[in-house]
Structure formats: structure tokens, C-alpha cells
PyMOL Python script that loads the backbone (N, CA, C, O; Angstrom):
from pymol import cmd

cmd.read_pdbstr("""\
ATOM      1  N   MET A   1       0.662   5.170 -10.672  1.00  0.00           N
ATOM      2  CA  MET A   1       2.005   4.639 -10.610  1.00  0.00           C
ATOM      3  C   MET A   1       2.233   4.056  -9.214  1.00  0.00           C
ATOM      4  O   MET A   1       1.935   4.701  -8.208  1.00  0.00           O
ATOM      5  N   THR A   2       2.751   2.864  -9.162  1.00  0.00           N
ATOM      6  CA  THR A   2       3.025   2.210  -7.889  1.00  0.00           C
ATOM      7  C   THR A   2       4.517   2.200  -7.642  1.00  0.00           C
ATOM      8  O   THR A   2       5.301   1.762  -8.485  1.00  0.00           O
ATOM      9  N   VAL A   3       4.895   2.684  -6.486  1.00  0.00           N
ATOM     10  CA  VAL A   3       6.297   2.652  -6.090  1.00  0.00           C
ATOM     11  C   VAL A   3       6.538   1.318  -5.411  1.00  0.00           C
ATOM     12  O   VAL A   3       5.867   0.986  -4.434  1.00  0.00           O
ATOM     13  N   ARG A   4       7.491   0.549  -5.923  1.00  0.00           N
ATOM     14  CA  ARG A   4       7.787  -0.759  -5.347  1.00  0.00           C
ATOM     15  C   ARG A   4       8.757  -0.604  -4.195  1.00  0.00           C
ATOM     16  O   ARG A   4       9.730   0.144  -4.287  1.00  0.00           O
ATOM     17  N   TRP A   5       8.489  -1.310  -3.111  1.00  0.00           N
ATOM     18  CA  TRP A   5       9.383  -1.291  -1.964  1.00  0.00           C
ATOM     19  C   TRP A   5      10.639  -2.042  -2.327  1.00  0.00           C
ATOM     20  O   TRP A   5      10.577  -3.090  -2.970  1.00  0.00           O
ATOM     21  N   LYS A   6      11.793  -1.513  -1.916  1.00  0.00           N
ATOM     22  CA  LYS A   6      13.072  -2.138  -2.228  1.00  0.00           C
ATOM     23  C   LYS A   6      13.140  -3.550  -1.660  1.00  0.00           C
ATOM     24  O   LYS A   6      12.803  -3.785  -0.500  1.00  0.00           O
ATOM     25  N   GLY A   7      13.579  -4.474  -2.490  1.00  0.00           N
ATOM     26  CA  GLY A   7      13.800  -5.835  -2.036  1.00  0.00           C
ATOM     27  C   GLY A   7      12.541  -6.647  -1.805  1.00  0.00           C
ATOM     28  O   GLY A   7      12.611  -7.761  -1.286  1.00  0.00           O
ATOM     29  N   VAL A   8      11.389  -6.106  -2.183  1.00  0.00           N
ATOM     30  CA  VAL A   8      10.139  -6.823  -1.943  1.00  0.00           C
ATOM     31  C   VAL A   8       9.664  -7.416  -3.261  1.00  0.00           C
ATOM     32  O   VAL A   8       9.420  -6.697  -4.230  1.00  0.00           O
ATOM     33  N   GLY A   9       9.537  -8.736  -3.279  1.00  0.00           N
ATOM     34  CA  GLY A   9       9.043  -9.420  -4.471  1.00  0.00           C
ATOM     35  C   GLY A   9       7.670  -9.992  -4.198  1.00  0.00           C
ATOM     36  O   GLY A   9       7.059  -9.713  -3.167  1.00  0.00           O
ATOM     37  N   ARG A  10       7.208 -10.768  -5.101  1.00  0.00           N
ATOM     38  CA  ARG A  10       5.913 -11.421  -4.926  1.00  0.00           C
ATOM     39  C   ARG A  10       6.128 -12.813  -4.351  1.00  0.00           C
ATOM     40  O   ARG A  10       7.141 -13.461  -4.610  1.00  0.00           O
ATOM     41  N   LYS A  11       5.170 -13.249  -3.577  1.00  0.00           N
ATOM     42  CA  LYS A  11       5.234 -14.577  -2.972  1.00  0.00           C
ATOM     43  C   LYS A  11       3.861 -15.213  -3.088  1.00  0.00           C
ATOM     44  O   LYS A  11       2.843 -14.576  -2.814  1.00  0.00           O
ATOM     45  N   LYS A  12       3.842 -16.454  -3.490  1.00  0.00           N
ATOM     46  CA  LYS A  12       2.589 -17.177  -3.625  1.00  0.00           C
ATOM     47  C   LYS A  12       2.048 -17.509  -2.240  1.00  0.00           C
ATOM     48  O   LYS A  12       2.795 -17.887  -1.338  1.00  0.00           O
ATOM     49  N   THR A  13       0.734 -17.361  -2.089  1.00  0.00           N
ATOM     50  CA  THR A  13       0.083 -17.667  -0.818  1.00  0.00           C
ATOM     51  C   THR A  13      -1.309 -18.224  -1.087  1.00  0.00           C
ATOM     52  O   THR A  13      -1.833 -18.110  -2.195  1.00  0.00           O
ATOM     53  N   THR A  14      -1.883 -18.811  -0.087  1.00  0.00           N
ATOM     54  CA  THR A  14      -3.248 -19.314  -0.182  1.00  0.00           C
ATOM     55  C   THR A  14      -4.101 -18.565   0.833  1.00  0.00           C
ATOM     56  O   THR A  14      -3.737 -18.451   2.003  1.00  0.00           O
ATOM     57  N   ILE A  15      -5.240 -18.057   0.370  1.00  0.00           N
ATOM     58  CA  ILE A  15      -6.181 -17.391   1.265  1.00  0.00           C
ATOM     59  C   ILE A  15      -7.562 -17.985   1.031  1.00  0.00           C
ATOM     60  O   ILE A  15      -7.845 -18.535  -0.033  1.00  0.00           O
ATOM     61  N   TYR A  16      -8.395 -17.868   2.016  1.00  0.00           N
ATOM     62  CA  TYR A  16      -9.769 -18.339   1.907  1.00  0.00           C
ATOM     63  C   TYR A  16     -10.691 -17.134   1.988  1.00  0.00           C
ATOM     64  O   TYR A  16     -10.697 -16.400   2.976  1.00  0.00           O
ATOM     65  N   ILE A  17     -11.477 -16.943   0.919  1.00  0.00           N
ATOM     66  CA  ILE A  17     -12.425 -15.823   0.885  1.00  0.00           C
ATOM     67  C   ILE A  17     -13.787 -16.338   0.444  1.00  0.00           C
ATOM     68  O   ILE A  17     -13.908 -17.434  -0.105  1.00  0.00           O
ATOM     69  N   GLU A  18     -14.787 -15.544   0.689  1.00  0.00           N
ATOM     70  CA  GLU A  18     -16.152 -15.918   0.310  1.00  0.00           C
ATOM     71  C   GLU A  18     -16.251 -16.066  -1.203  1.00  0.00           C
ATOM     72  O   GLU A  18     -15.602 -15.336  -1.952  1.00  0.00           O
ATOM     73  N   GLU A  19     -17.082 -17.030  -1.649  1.00  0.00           N
ATOM     74  CA  GLU A  19     -17.223 -17.295  -3.080  1.00  0.00           C
ATOM     75  C   GLU A  19     -17.675 -16.062  -3.849  1.00  0.00           C
ATOM     76  O   GLU A  19     -17.167 -15.784  -4.936  1.00  0.00           O
ATOM     77  N   GLU A  20     -18.626 -15.325  -3.293  1.00  0.00           N
ATOM     78  CA  GLU A  20     -19.146 -14.128  -3.979  1.00  0.00           C
ATOM     79  C   GLU A  20     -18.052 -13.071  -4.131  1.00  0.00           C
ATOM     80  O   GLU A  20     -17.985 -12.389  -5.153  1.00  0.00           O
ATOM     81  N   LEU A  21     -17.207 -12.937  -3.130  1.00  0.00           N
ATOM     82  CA  LEU A  21     -16.109 -11.983  -3.196  1.00  0.00           C
ATOM     83  C   LEU A  21     -15.093 -12.412  -4.256  1.00  0.00           C
ATOM     84  O   LEU A  21     -14.572 -11.575  -4.993  1.00  0.00           O
ATOM     85  N   LEU A  22     -14.818 -13.692  -4.330  1.00  0.00           N
ATOM     86  CA  LEU A  22     -13.905 -14.201  -5.351  1.00  0.00           C
ATOM     87  C   LEU A  22     -14.478 -13.986  -6.744  1.00  0.00           C
ATOM     88  O   LEU A  22     -13.759 -13.610  -7.669  1.00  0.00           O
ATOM     89  N   ARG A  23     -15.773 -14.225  -6.887  1.00  0.00           N
ATOM     90  CA  ARG A  23     -16.435 -14.017  -8.177  1.00  0.00           C
ATOM     91  C   ARG A  23     -16.339 -12.543  -8.589  1.00  0.00           C
ATOM     92  O   ARG A  23     -16.043 -12.236  -9.744  1.00  0.00           O
ATOM     93  N   SER A  24     -16.585 -11.649  -7.655  1.00  0.00           N
ATOM     94  CA  SER A  24     -16.489 -10.214  -7.947  1.00  0.00           C
ATOM     95  C   SER A  24     -15.070  -9.815  -8.321  1.00  0.00           C
ATOM     96  O   SER A  24     -14.858  -8.972  -9.192  1.00  0.00           O
ATOM     97  N   THR A  25     -14.105 -10.426  -7.657  1.00  0.00           N
ATOM     98  CA  THR A  25     -12.699 -10.155  -7.968  1.00  0.00           C
ATOM     99  C   THR A  25     -12.377 -10.577  -9.393  1.00  0.00           C
ATOM    100  O   THR A  25     -11.720  -9.849 -10.136  1.00  0.00           O
ATOM    101  N   ARG A  26     -12.844 -11.751  -9.762  1.00  0.00           N
ATOM    102  CA  ARG A  26     -12.577 -12.270 -11.112  1.00  0.00           C
ATOM    103  C   ARG A  26     -13.274 -11.437 -12.184  1.00  0.00           C
ATOM    104  O   ARG A  26     -12.716 -11.213 -13.258  1.00  0.00           O
ATOM    105  N   VAL A  27     -14.481 -10.983 -11.897  1.00  0.00           N
ATOM    106  CA  VAL A  27     -15.199 -10.135 -12.854  1.00  0.00           C
ATOM    107  C   VAL A  27     -14.446  -8.823 -13.055  1.00  0.00           C
ATOM    108  O   VAL A  27     -14.249  -8.384 -14.188  1.00  0.00           O
ATOM    109  N   LEU A  28     -14.024  -8.195 -11.953  1.00  0.00           N
ATOM    110  CA  LEU A  28     -13.284  -6.940 -12.064  1.00  0.00           C
ATOM    111  C   LEU A  28     -11.979  -7.141 -12.818  1.00  0.00           C
ATOM    112  O   LEU A  28     -11.609  -6.315 -13.652  1.00  0.00           O
ATOM    113  N   ALA A  29     -11.282  -8.233 -12.531  1.00  0.00           N
ATOM    114  CA  ALA A  29     -10.024  -8.526 -13.226  1.00  0.00           C
ATOM    115  C   ALA A  29     -10.265  -8.676 -14.728  1.00  0.00           C
ATOM    116  O   ALA A  29      -9.510  -8.135 -15.535  1.00  0.00           O
ATOM    117  N   ALA A  30     -11.309  -9.405 -15.103  1.00  0.00           N
ATOM    118  CA  ALA A  30     -11.618  -9.605 -16.524  1.00  0.00           C
ATOM    119  C   ALA A  30     -11.996  -8.293 -17.205  1.00  0.00           C
ATOM    120  O   ALA A  30     -11.581  -8.035 -18.335  1.00  0.00           O
ATOM    121  N   ARG A  31     -12.776  -7.472 -16.525  1.00  0.00           N
ATOM    122  CA  ARG A  31     -13.215  -6.201 -17.111  1.00  0.00           C
ATOM    123  C   ARG A  31     -12.067  -5.212 -17.280  1.00  0.00           C
ATOM    124  O   ARG A  31     -12.094  -4.377 -18.184  1.00  0.00           O
ATOM    125  N   THR A  32     -11.073  -5.304 -16.424  1.00  0.00           N
ATOM    126  CA  THR A  32      -9.963  -4.342 -16.466  1.00  0.00           C
ATOM    127  C   THR A  32      -8.701  -4.921 -17.088  1.00  0.00           C
ATOM    128  O   THR A  32      -7.681  -4.236 -17.165  1.00  0.00           O
ATOM    129  N   GLY A  33      -8.755  -6.184 -17.537  1.00  0.00           N
ATOM    130  CA  GLY A  33      -7.614  -6.798 -18.198  1.00  0.00           C
ATOM    131  C   GLY A  33      -6.451  -7.076 -17.257  1.00  0.00           C
ATOM    132  O   GLY A  33      -5.291  -7.061 -17.670  1.00  0.00           O
ATOM    133  N   ARG A  34      -6.765  -7.329 -15.997  1.00  0.00           N
ATOM    134  CA  ARG A  34      -5.714  -7.613 -15.015  1.00  0.00           C
ATOM    135  C   ARG A  34      -5.864  -9.031 -14.490  1.00  0.00           C
ATOM    136  O   ARG A  34      -6.861  -9.701 -14.759  1.00  0.00           O
ATOM    137  N   ARG A  35      -4.879  -9.477 -13.749  1.00  0.00           N
ATOM    138  CA  ARG A  35      -4.941 -10.780 -13.108  1.00  0.00           C
ATOM    139  C   ARG A  35      -5.705 -10.651 -11.790  1.00  0.00           C
ATOM    140  O   ARG A  35      -5.764  -9.576 -11.194  1.00  0.00           O
ATOM    141  N   ASP A  36      -6.285 -11.764 -11.348  1.00  0.00           N
ATOM    142  CA  ASP A  36      -6.992 -11.784 -10.057  1.00  0.00           C
ATOM    143  C   ASP A  36      -6.072 -11.307  -8.940  1.00  0.00           C
ATOM    144  O   ASP A  36      -6.473 -10.525  -8.078  1.00  0.00           O
ATOM    145  N   SER A  37      -4.840 -11.789  -8.969  1.00  0.00           N
ATOM    146  CA  SER A  37      -3.893 -11.440  -7.902  1.00  0.00           C
ATOM    147  C   SER A  37      -3.605  -9.943  -7.872  1.00  0.00           C
ATOM    148  O   SER A  37      -3.388  -9.377  -6.800  1.00  0.00           O
ATOM    149  N   ASP A  38      -3.602  -9.298  -9.037  1.00  0.00           N
ATOM    150  CA  ASP A  38      -3.371  -7.853  -9.073  1.00  0.00           C
ATOM    151  C   ASP A  38      -4.536  -7.093  -8.439  1.00  0.00           C
ATOM    152  O   ASP A  38      -4.332  -6.097  -7.745  1.00  0.00           O
ATOM    153  N   VAL A  39      -5.758  -7.570  -8.680  1.00  0.00           N
ATOM    154  CA  VAL A  39      -6.934  -6.932  -8.083  1.00  0.00           C
ATOM    155  C   VAL A  39      -6.882  -7.076  -6.561  1.00  0.00           C
ATOM    156  O   VAL A  39      -7.126  -6.112  -5.835  1.00  0.00           O
ATOM    157  N   VAL A  40      -6.563  -8.276  -6.083  1.00  0.00           N
ATOM    158  CA  VAL A  40      -6.480  -8.509  -4.637  1.00  0.00           C
ATOM    159  C   VAL A  40      -5.364  -7.667  -4.033  1.00  0.00           C
ATOM    160  O   VAL A  40      -5.546  -7.045  -2.987  1.00  0.00           O
ATOM    161  N   GLN A  41      -4.210  -7.648  -4.691  1.00  0.00           N
ATOM    162  CA  GLN A  41      -3.084  -6.873  -4.174  1.00  0.00           C
ATOM    163  C   GLN A  41      -3.409  -5.384  -4.114  1.00  0.00           C
ATOM    164  O   GLN A  41      -3.085  -4.720  -3.129  1.00  0.00           O
ATOM    165  N   ASP A  42      -4.041  -4.857  -5.151  1.00  0.00           N
ATOM    166  CA  ASP A  42      -4.431  -3.440  -5.149  1.00  0.00           C
ATOM    167  C   ASP A  42      -5.421  -3.137  -4.028  1.00  0.00           C
ATOM    168  O   ASP A  42      -5.332  -2.093  -3.382  1.00  0.00           O
ATOM    169  N   ALA A  43      -6.370  -4.058  -3.796  1.00  0.00           N
ATOM    170  CA  ALA A  43      -7.349  -3.859  -2.724  1.00  0.00           C
ATOM    171  C   ALA A  43      -6.663  -3.857  -1.362  1.00  0.00           C
ATOM    172  O   ALA A  43      -6.991  -3.034  -0.507  1.00  0.00           O
ATOM    173  N   LEU A  44      -5.725  -4.761  -1.153  1.00  0.00           N
ATOM    174  CA  LEU A  44      -5.002  -4.805   0.118  1.00  0.00           C
ATOM    175  C   LEU A  44      -4.153  -3.554   0.314  1.00  0.00           C
ATOM    176  O   LEU A  44      -4.115  -2.990   1.408  1.00  0.00           O
ATOM    177  N   ARG A  45      -3.475  -3.123  -0.744  1.00  0.00           N
ATOM    178  CA  ARG A  45      -2.653  -1.918  -0.647  1.00  0.00           C
ATOM    179  C   ARG A  45      -3.519  -0.720  -0.262  1.00  0.00           C
ATOM    180  O   ARG A  45      -3.119   0.103   0.561  1.00  0.00           O
ATOM    181  N   SER A  46      -4.691  -0.629  -0.853  1.00  0.00           N
ATOM    182  CA  SER A  46      -5.601   0.469  -0.550  1.00  0.00           C
ATOM    183  C   SER A  46      -6.115   0.365   0.886  1.00  0.00           C
ATOM    184  O   SER A  46      -6.107   1.355   1.618  1.00  0.00           O
ATOM    185  N   TYR A  47      -6.558  -0.815   1.291  1.00  0.00           N
ATOM    186  CA  TYR A  47      -7.100  -1.010   2.635  1.00  0.00           C
ATOM    187  C   TYR A  47      -6.056  -0.736   3.711  1.00  0.00           C
ATOM    188  O   TYR A  47      -6.365  -0.153   4.751  1.00  0.00           O
ATOM    189  N   LEU A  48      -4.834  -1.153   3.461  1.00  0.00           N
ATOM    190  CA  LEU A  48      -3.756  -0.973   4.444  1.00  0.00           C
ATOM    191  C   LEU A  48      -3.124   0.417   4.391  1.00  0.00           C
ATOM    192  O   LEU A  48      -2.295   0.756   5.235  1.00  0.00           O
ATOM    193  N   GLY A  49      -3.510   1.217   3.408  1.00  0.00           N
ATOM    194  CA  GLY A  49      -2.965   2.569   3.306  1.00  0.00           C
ATOM    195  C   GLY A  49      -1.632   2.643   2.598  1.00  0.00           C
ATOM    196  O   GLY A  49      -1.018   3.708   2.541  1.00  0.00           O
ATOM    197  N   VAL A  50      -1.177   1.526   2.056  1.00  0.00           N
ATOM    198  CA  VAL A  50       0.117   1.509   1.375  1.00  0.00           C
ATOM    199  C   VAL A  50       0.076   2.367   0.121  1.00  0.00           C
ATOM    200  O   VAL A  50       1.079   2.983  -0.240  1.00  0.00           O
ATOM    201  N   ASP A  51      -1.068   2.414  -0.544  1.00  0.00           N
ATOM    202  CA  ASP A  51      -1.181   3.223  -1.753  1.00  0.00           C
ATOM    203  C   ASP A  51      -0.981   4.703  -1.450  1.00  0.00           C
ATOM    204  O   ASP A  51      -0.431   5.437  -2.271  1.00  0.00           O
ATOM    205  N   VAL A  52      -1.424   5.144  -0.277  1.00  0.00           N
ATOM    206  CA  VAL A  52      -1.226   6.538   0.127  1.00  0.00           C
ATOM    207  C   VAL A  52       0.267   6.811   0.308  1.00  0.00           C
ATOM    208  O   VAL A  52       0.782   7.832  -0.148  1.00  0.00           O
ATOM    209  N   LEU A  53       0.948   5.895   0.972  1.00  0.00           N
ATOM    210  CA  LEU A  53       2.400   6.050   1.153  1.00  0.00           C
ATOM    211  C   LEU A  53       3.117   6.103  -0.183  1.00  0.00           C
ATOM    212  O   LEU A  53       4.027   6.911  -0.369  1.00  0.00           O
ATOM    213  N   ASP A  54       2.716   5.249  -1.114  1.00  0.00           N
ATOM    214  CA  ASP A  54       3.338   5.249  -2.438  1.00  0.00           C
ATOM    215  C   ASP A  54       3.178   6.600  -3.129  1.00  0.00           C
ATOM    216  O   ASP A  54       4.120   7.115  -3.733  1.00  0.00           O
ATOM    217  N   ARG A  55       1.964   7.174  -3.033  1.00  0.00           N
ATOM    218  CA  ARG A  55       1.735   8.470  -3.678  1.00  0.00           C
ATOM    219  C   ARG A  55       2.562   9.562  -3.025  1.00  0.00           C
ATOM    220  O   ARG A  55       3.116  10.420  -3.712  1.00  0.00           O
ATOM    221  N   VAL A  56       2.649   9.535  -1.706  1.00  0.00           N
ATOM    222  CA  VAL A  56       3.438  10.546  -0.999  1.00  0.00           C
ATOM    223  C   VAL A  56       4.911  10.401  -1.345  1.00  0.00           C
ATOM    224  O   VAL A  56       5.578  11.388  -1.657  1.00  0.00           O
ATOM    225  N   TRP A  57       5.423   9.170  -1.290  1.00  0.00           N
ATOM    226  CA  TRP A  57       6.832   8.941  -1.609  1.00  0.00           C
ATOM    227  C   TRP A  57       7.137   9.333  -3.050  1.00  0.00           C
ATOM    228  O   TRP A  57       8.219   9.841  -3.346  1.00  0.00           O
ATOM    229  N   GLY A  58       6.179   9.096  -3.947  1.00  0.00           N
ATOM    230  CA  GLY A  58       6.385   9.439  -5.349  1.00  0.00           C
ATOM    231  C   GLY A  58       6.488  10.937  -5.594  1.00  0.00           C
ATOM    232  O   GLY A  58       7.116  11.364  -6.563  1.00  0.00           O
ATOM    233  N   ARG A  59       5.878  11.741  -4.723  1.00  0.00           N
ATOM    234  CA  ARG A  59       5.909  13.196  -4.890  1.00  0.00           C
ATOM    235  C   ARG A  59       6.972  13.868  -4.044  1.00  0.00           C
ATOM    236  O   ARG A  59       7.246  15.054  -4.229  1.00  0.00           O
ATOM    237  N   SER A  60       7.565  13.149  -3.136  1.00  0.00           N
ATOM    238  CA  SER A  60       8.510  13.745  -2.197  1.00  0.00           C
ATOM    239  C   SER A  60       9.906  13.836  -2.793  1.00  0.00           C
ATOM    240  O   SER A  60      10.355  12.941  -3.509  1.00  0.00           O
ATOM    241  N   ASP A  61      10.579  14.932  -2.485  1.00  0.00           N
ATOM    242  CA  ASP A  61      11.969  15.060  -2.918  1.00  0.00           C
ATOM    243  C   ASP A  61      12.924  14.839  -1.746  1.00  0.00           C
ATOM    244  O   ASP A  61      14.123  15.092  -1.863  1.00  0.00           O
ATOM    245  N   LEU A  62      12.389  14.365  -0.614  1.00  0.00           N
ATOM    246  CA  LEU A  62      13.225  14.077   0.549  1.00  0.00           C
ATOM    247  C   LEU A  62      13.894  12.720   0.380  1.00  0.00           C
ATOM    248  O   LEU A  62      13.303  11.784  -0.157  1.00  0.00           O
ATOM    249  N   ASP A  63      15.142  12.629   0.847  1.00  0.00           N
ATOM    250  CA  ASP A  63      15.746  11.303   0.874  1.00  0.00           C
ATOM    251  C   ASP A  63      15.274  10.589   2.137  1.00  0.00           C
ATOM    252  O   ASP A  63      14.561  11.181   2.948  1.00  0.00           O
ATOM    253  N   GLU A  64      15.656   9.346   2.313  1.00  0.00           N
ATOM    254  CA  GLU A  64      15.139   8.558   3.432  1.00  0.00           C
ATOM    255  C   GLU A  64      15.497   9.168   4.781  1.00  0.00           C
ATOM    256  O   GLU A  64      14.662   9.200   5.686  1.00  0.00           O
ATOM    257  N   ALA A  65      16.724   9.651   4.927  1.00  0.00           N
ATOM    258  CA  ALA A  65      17.154  10.242   6.205  1.00  0.00           C
ATOM    259  C   ALA A  65      16.354  11.503   6.526  1.00  0.00           C
ATOM    260  O   ALA A  65      15.952  11.703   7.672  1.00  0.00           O
ATOM    261  N   GLN A  66      16.122  12.346   5.537  1.00  0.00           N
ATOM    262  CA  GLN A  66      15.345  13.562   5.747  1.00  0.00           C
ATOM    263  C   GLN A  66      13.900  13.230   6.110  1.00  0.00           C
ATOM    264  O   GLN A  66      13.308  13.875   6.976  1.00  0.00           O
ATOM    265  N   ALA A  67      13.338  12.227   5.449  1.00  0.00           N
ATOM    266  CA  ALA A  67      11.966  11.826   5.735  1.00  0.00           C
ATOM    267  C   ALA A  67      11.842  11.296   7.164  1.00  0.00           C
ATOM    268  O   ALA A  67      10.880  11.609   7.865  1.00  0.00           O
ATOM    269  N   LEU A  68      12.812  10.499   7.589  1.00  0.00           N
ATOM    270  CA  LEU A  68      12.794   9.986   8.962  1.00  0.00           C
ATOM    271  C   LEU A  68      12.941  11.113   9.977  1.00  0.00           C
ATOM    272  O   LEU A  68      12.245  11.126  10.992  1.00  0.00           O
ATOM    273  N   ASP A  69      13.836  12.057   9.714  1.00  0.00           N
ATOM    274  CA  ASP A  69      13.998  13.209  10.606  1.00  0.00           C
ATOM    275  C   ASP A  69      12.683  13.965  10.758  1.00  0.00           C
ATOM    276  O   ASP A  69      12.280  14.307  11.871  1.00  0.00           O
ATOM    277  N   LEU A  70      12.023  14.222   9.647  1.00  0.00           N
ATOM    278  CA  LEU A  70      10.743  14.929   9.671  1.00  0.00           C
ATOM    279  C   LEU A  70       9.695  14.142  10.453  1.00  0.00           C
ATOM    280  O   LEU A  70       8.947  14.718  11.244  1.00  0.00           O
ATOM    281  N   ALA A  71       9.638  12.830  10.236  1.00  0.00           N
ATOM    282  CA  ALA A  71       8.671  11.998  10.940  1.00  0.00           C
ATOM    283  C   ALA A  71       8.917  12.023  12.446  1.00  0.00           C
ATOM    284  O   ALA A  71       7.977  12.153  13.230  1.00  0.00           O
ATOM    285  N   TYR A  72      10.188  11.897  12.851  1.00  0.00           N
ATOM    286  CA  TYR A  72      10.508  11.928  14.277  1.00  0.00           C
ATOM    287  C   TYR A  72      10.197  13.283  14.908  1.00  0.00           C
ATOM    288  O   TYR A  72       9.742  13.347  16.050  1.00  0.00           O
ATOM    289  N   GLU A  73      10.436  14.350  14.178  1.00  0.00           N
ATOM    290  CA  GLU A  73      10.092  15.684  14.680  1.00  0.00           C
ATOM    291  C   GLU A  73       8.598  15.774  14.964  1.00  0.00           C
ATOM    292  O   GLU A  73       8.185  16.300  15.998  1.00  0.00           O
ATOM    293  N   GLU A  74       7.786  15.254  14.035  1.00  0.00           N
ATOM    294  CA  GLU A  74       6.334  15.297  14.215  1.00  0.00           C
ATOM    295  C   GLU A  74       5.886  14.422  15.382  1.00  0.00           C
ATOM    296  O   GLU A  74       4.982  14.797  16.129  1.00  0.00           O
ATOM    297  N   ILE A  75       6.503  13.276  15.539  1.00  0.00           N
ATOM    298  CA  ILE A  75       6.167  12.402  16.671  1.00  0.00           C
ATOM    299  C   ILE A  75       6.471  13.105  17.986  1.00  0.00           C
ATOM    300  O   ILE A  75       5.640  13.112  18.895  1.00  0.00           O
ATOM    301  N   HIS A  76       7.652  13.695  18.091  1.00  0.00           N
ATOM    302  CA  HIS A  76       8.042  14.383  19.321  1.00  0.00           C
ATOM    303  C   HIS A  76       7.152  15.599  19.580  1.00  0.00           C
ATOM    304  O   HIS A  76       6.795  15.871  20.726  1.00  0.00           O
ATOM    305  N   ARG A  77       6.798  16.322  18.540  1.00  0.00           N
ATOM    306  CA  ARG A  77       5.909  17.481  18.683  1.00  0.00           C
ATOM    307  C   ARG A  77       4.548  17.039  19.222  1.00  0.00           C
ATOM    308  O   ARG A  77       3.989  17.679  20.112  1.00  0.00           O
ATOM    309  N   GLY A  78       4.024  15.949  18.681  1.00  0.00           N
ATOM    310  CA  GLY A  78       2.746  15.433  19.147  1.00  0.00           C
ATOM    311  C   GLY A  78       2.798  14.973  20.598  1.00  0.00           C
ATOM    312  O   GLY A  78       1.854  15.195  21.356  1.00  0.00           O
ATOM    313  N   ARG A  79       3.888  14.339  20.983  1.00  0.00           N
ATOM    314  CA  ARG A  79       4.030  13.897  22.371  1.00  0.00           C
ATOM    315  C   ARG A  79       4.131  15.074  23.344  1.00  0.00           C
ATOM    316  O   ARG A  79       3.589  15.027  24.448  1.00  0.00           O
ATOM    317  N   ARG A  80       4.833  16.131  22.921  1.00  0.00           N
ATOM    318  CA  ARG A  80       4.936  17.321  23.770  1.00  0.00           C
ATOM    319  C   ARG A  80       3.575  17.962  23.962  1.00  0.00           C
ATOM    320  O   ARG A  80       3.269  18.436  25.056  1.00  0.00           O
ATOM    321  N   ARG A  81       2.762  17.988  22.935  1.00  0.00           N
ATOM    322  CA  ARG A  81       1.432  18.582  23.043  1.00  0.00           C
ATOM    323  C   ARG A  81       0.546  17.809  23.998  1.00  0.00           C
ATOM    324  O   ARG A  81      -0.260  18.404  24.713  1.00  0.00           O
ATOM    325  N   ARG A  82       0.683  16.484  24.020  1.00  0.00           N
ATOM    326  CA  ARG A  82      -0.130  15.662  24.910  1.00  0.00           C
ATOM    327  C   ARG A  82       0.306  15.785  26.366  1.00  0.00           C
ATOM    328  O   ARG A  82      -0.493  15.561  27.274  1.00  0.00           O
ATOM    329  N   SER A  83       1.559  16.138  26.590  1.00  0.00           N
ATOM    330  CA  SER A  83       2.093  16.228  27.967  1.00  0.00           C
ATOM    331  C   SER A  83       1.622  17.453  28.693  1.00  0.00           C
ATOM    332  O   SER A  83       1.986  17.663  29.851  1.00  0.00           O
TER     333      SER A  83
END
""", "prot")
cmd.dss("prot")
cmd.show_as("cartoon", "prot")
cmd.util.cbc("prot")
cmd.orient("prot")
């Protein structure tokens, strides 16, 4: 399950990739019944770690303010340890 970011839609873009990589993308898309763009988007989400965030957000019962508070606490704790 993919959690969609609020207010984020799809936008058409042009990228240049190696022919063999494009061929592999198209083969995977055909084998899995998906569009080429979905395969590329899933690969980028995975590489950038966005898929991990989606899974965490999907399991969390914290609201946005609570999540930010927790994140800031951890940042400050880490900085204190380094000092």
C-alpha cells in the first residue's frame, strides 16, 4: 500500500536513461501488468527511501504534530550525545 503525499500529483517529465535499462523497465512493466512510469516511480521511491516513510506513516497512530515533536526530540538527543 502506498501512502500518497497530500497535494502531490503526477507530472510529466523527460529523462534520459540507458537503452538497456529502459528495456528492462519495459519488460518488468509488461510482466507485472504495470505502466513503465509506475515501475520507474516505484524504483525512485525505493532508492530515495520514500517507500520506507510510507510504510512507517501507514503504521503510525501519531498525528503530524506528535510525529514532529518525536523527531525533534530525537534530533536534540543526538546532538546532546555528540557534544
